[in-house]
C-alpha positions in Angstrom: -7.3 6.3 -4.3 -10.3 4.9 -2.5 -13.5 3.4 -3.7 -16.6 3.0 -1.5 -18.2 -0.3 -0.7 -21.4 1.0 -2.1 -19.7 1.5 -5.5 -18.1 -1.9 -5.5 -21.4 -3.6 -4.5 -22.8 -2.3 -7.8 -19.7 -3.0 -9.9 -18.2 -6.3 -8.8 -19.6 -8.0 -12.0 -18.1 -5.3 -14.2 -15.6 -7.0 -16.7 -13.5 -3.9 -16.6 -13.0 -4.1 -12.9 -10.3 -6.4 -11.5 -10.8 -7.1 -7.7 -7.8 -8.3 -5.7 -7.9 -9.8 -2.2 -4.7 -8.9 -0.3 -5.1 -11.3 2.6 -3.4 -14.3 1.1 -4.7 -17.7 -0.2 -6.0 -19.2 3.0 -8.4 -16.4 4.1 -9.4 -16.0 0.5 -10.4 -19.7 0.2 -12.9 -19.4 3.1 -14.8 -16.4 1.7 -14.1 -13.5 -0.6 -15.9 -10.8 -2.6 -17.4 -12.3 -5.8 -15.1 -12.2 -8.9 -12.1 -11.3 -6.8 -8.7 -13.0 -7.0 -6.1 -13.6 -4.4 -2.9 -11.5 -4.5 -1.0 -11.8 -1.2 1.8 -9.4 -0.4 4.3 -12.1 -0.8 3.6 -12.1 -4.6 4.7 -8.4 -5.0 7.9 -8.4 -3.0 11.4 -9.9 -3.3 13.4 -10.4 -0.2 17.0 -9.1 -0.5 20.1 -10.3 1.4 19.1 -8.1 4.4 15.6 -9.5 4.7 14.0 -6.4 3.3 10.8 -6.7 1.2 11.7 -4.8 -2.0 9.4 -4.3 -4.9 9.6 -7.0 -7.6 11.2 -6.5 -10.9 9.4 -5.2 -14.0 9.4 -8.5 -15.8 7.8 -10.3 -12.8 5.2 -7.6 -12.5 4.3 -7.8 -16.2 3.8 -11.6 -16.0 2.0 -11.6 -12.6 -0.4 -8.7 -13.4 -1.0 -10.0 -16.9 -2.1 -13.4 -15.5 -4.6 -11.6 -13.3 -6.2 -10.1 -16.4 -4.9 -6.6 -15.9 -4.0 -4.2 -18.6 -4.2 -0.4 -18.8 -7.9 -0.4 -19.5 -8.8 -2.2 -16.3 -9.6 -0.6 -12.9 -7.9 -2.4 -10.1 -9.7 -2.6 -6.7 -7.7 -3.9 -3.8 -9.3 -4.9 -0.4 -8.1 -6.5 2.8 -8.6 -6.6 6.5 -9.1 -3.7 8.9 -5.7 -2.7 10.4 -3.8 -4.7 7.8 -1.6 -2.5 5.6 -1.2 -5.2 2.9 -3.8 -3.6 0.6 -1.9 -0.3 0.7 1.4 -1.9 -0.1 -0.1 -3.8 -3.0 -1.8 -0.6 -4.3 1.5 1.3 -4.0 3.1 -1.5 -6.2 0.6 -1.0 -8.9 1.2 2.8 -8.8 4.9 2.2 -8.9 4.5 0.2 -12.1 2.4 3.0 -13.6 -1.2 1.7 -13.2 -3.0 4.8 -12.1 -6.4 3.1 -12.2 -5.7 1.6 -8.8 -8.1 2.0 -5.9 -8.4 0.6 -2.3 -11.8 -0.5 -1.0 -12.6 1.9 1.9 -13.7 -0.9 4.3 -12.2 -4.2 5.4 -13.7 -7.5 4.3 -15.3 -8.0 7.8 -17.2 -4.8 7.5 -18.3 -5.7 4.0 -19.8 -8.9 5.3 -21.4 -7.2 8.3 -23.2 -4.9 5.8 -24.8 -8.0 4.3 -22.8 -7.7 1.0 -22.1 -10.9 -0.9 -19.2 -13.2 -0.5 -18.4 -16.5 -2.1 -15.9 -19.4 -2.2 -16.0 -19.6 -6.0 -12.6 -19.1 -7.6 -12.5 -16.5 -10.4 -10.6 -17.4 -13.5 -9.5 -14.3 -15.4 -8.8 -13.8 -19.1 -5.0 -13.4 -19.5 -4.0 -10.0 -20.6 -0.9 -8.0 -21.3 0.4 -5.6 -18.6 3.1 -3.1 -19.6 5.0 -1.7 -16.6 5.8 2.1 -16.7 7.9 2.6 -13.6 7.1 5.7 -11.6 10.5 6.3 -9.8 9.1 9.5 -8.1 7.2 7.4 -5.5 10.1 5.2 -4.5 13.5 5.9 -2.9 16.4 3.6 -2.2 18.9 3.7 0.7 21.8 5.5 -1.1 19.6 8.4 -2.2 17.8 8.6 1.1 21.2 8.8 2.9 22.0 11.9 0.9 18.7 13.5 1.9 18.7 13.0 5.6 18.9 16.7 6.2 16.5 17.9 3.5 13.7 15.4 3.3 11.0 14.9 5.9 11.4 11.3 7.0 8.3 9.6 8.5 8.5 6.5 10.6 5.2 4.5 10.5 6.2 2.0 13.2 5.1 1.9 16.9 6.6 4.2 19.6 8.5 1.2 21.0 10.1 0.4 17.7 10.9 4.0 17.1 12.6 4.4 20.5 14.7 1.3 19.8 16.3 2.9 16.8 15.3 5.0 13.8 16.7 6.5 10.6 18.3 9.8 11.6 16.0 12.8 11.7 12.9 10.7 11.3 9.7 11.7 13.0 7.2 9.2 14.4 3.8 8.8 12.9 2.3 5.3 13.6 0.2 4.2 10.7 -2.7 3.4 13.1 -3.1 7.2 13.7 -4.5 7.5 10.2 -6.8 4.5 10.3 -10.5 5.1 10.3 -13.3 3.9 12.7 -16.2 1.6 12.1 -14.2 -0.6 9.8 -13.0 2.2 7.5 -9.4 1.6 6.4 -8.6 5.3 6.5 -9.8 8.5 8.2 -11.7 11.0 6.2 -9.6 13.5 4.2 -10.3 16.5 6.5 -9.3 14.4 9.5 -6.0 13.4 7.8 -5.3 17.0 6.8 -5.8 18.1 10.4 -3.6 15.3 11.8 -0.7 16.1 9.4 -1.0 19.8 10.0 -0.8 19.1 13.8 2.3 17.1 13.1 3.7 20.1 11.1 4.3 18.0 8.0 4.8 20.6 5.2 3.3 20.4 1.7 6.4 21.8 0.0 8.9 19.2 1.2 9.8 15.8 -0.1 8.3 13.2 2.2 9.8 9.7 2.7 7.9 7.0 4.5 9.4 3.9 6.1 8.7 1.2 8.7 10.1 -2.3 9.3 9.4 -3.9 5.9 7.6 -1.2 4.0 4.0 -2.3 4.5 2.9 0.1 7.2 4.8 2.9 5.5 2.8 2.2 2.3 -0.3 2.8 4.4 1.0 6.2 5.6 2.0 6.9 2.0 -1.6 6.4 1.1 -2.8 8.5 4.0 -0.6 11.4 2.9 -1.8 11.1 -0.7 -5.4 11.1 0.5 -4.7 14.3 2.4 -3.4 16.0 -0.7 0.4 15.6 -0.4 1.9 14.9 -3.8 5.7 14.7 -3.2 5.6 11.4 -1.2 8.0 8.5 -1.6 8.2 5.0 -0.1 11.5 3.5 1.2 10.3 0.0 0.6 13.6 -1.4 2.0 12.8 0.3 5.3 14.6 -0.4 8.5 15.5 -4.0 7.6 17.4 -2.7 4.5 18.9 0.3 6.4 20.3 -1.8 9.2 21.4 -4.5 6.8 23.5 -2.0 5.0 25.0 -0.9 8.4 23.9 2.6 8.0 23.6 4.8 11.1 20.6 4.9 13.4 19.3 8.0 15.2 
């Protein structure tokens, strides 16, 4: 799920690689990796009546990703800022729509620049392509299904301790997403470190895992951490606590 900055430094001119900047249009306009395009998190979510940031519909994804020049032959590389979970949420969205050739750059853009790697202000203009969504429902869960699994799934809260203490989904355990963030500009800890951390948290390999936070962004980061550590049965509750409270479901 990760790609190294060394690899991208050698491949950012590859026509089969689509590079996406998750920071939004303003930071992108000041400096970005050559041949990258801006894709802020606001483009891949729809806000429901409860203020939750849900994944967009298939038709929207097909149009949006096609305009970015993405089809099944392309490798998508997503980068962002250190400690910003946006890249993980966008990567999860591509996985949800069946694009397995999706990677996250292992360092933030600031670290990329500190290593003397190129940036530009030139805007990339992709060739329009055809993206065909193939929804992977195994990595997403909605409130009604989660409510039925409160006693069987391992529910992981990616928020802060203060948020967790103010109210959580029943039976959830706390794992702030920052616990899995790497050092020296790395977006994630190494695999062996993540394995050790999740083992210490007694998170089992043979259970269904559900990640949530406030709006689903930090939870997508923990989703990625778990996948990097070798966990396969992991799902994101993208509605997260905003959707849960909005539906007047009980808190723990």
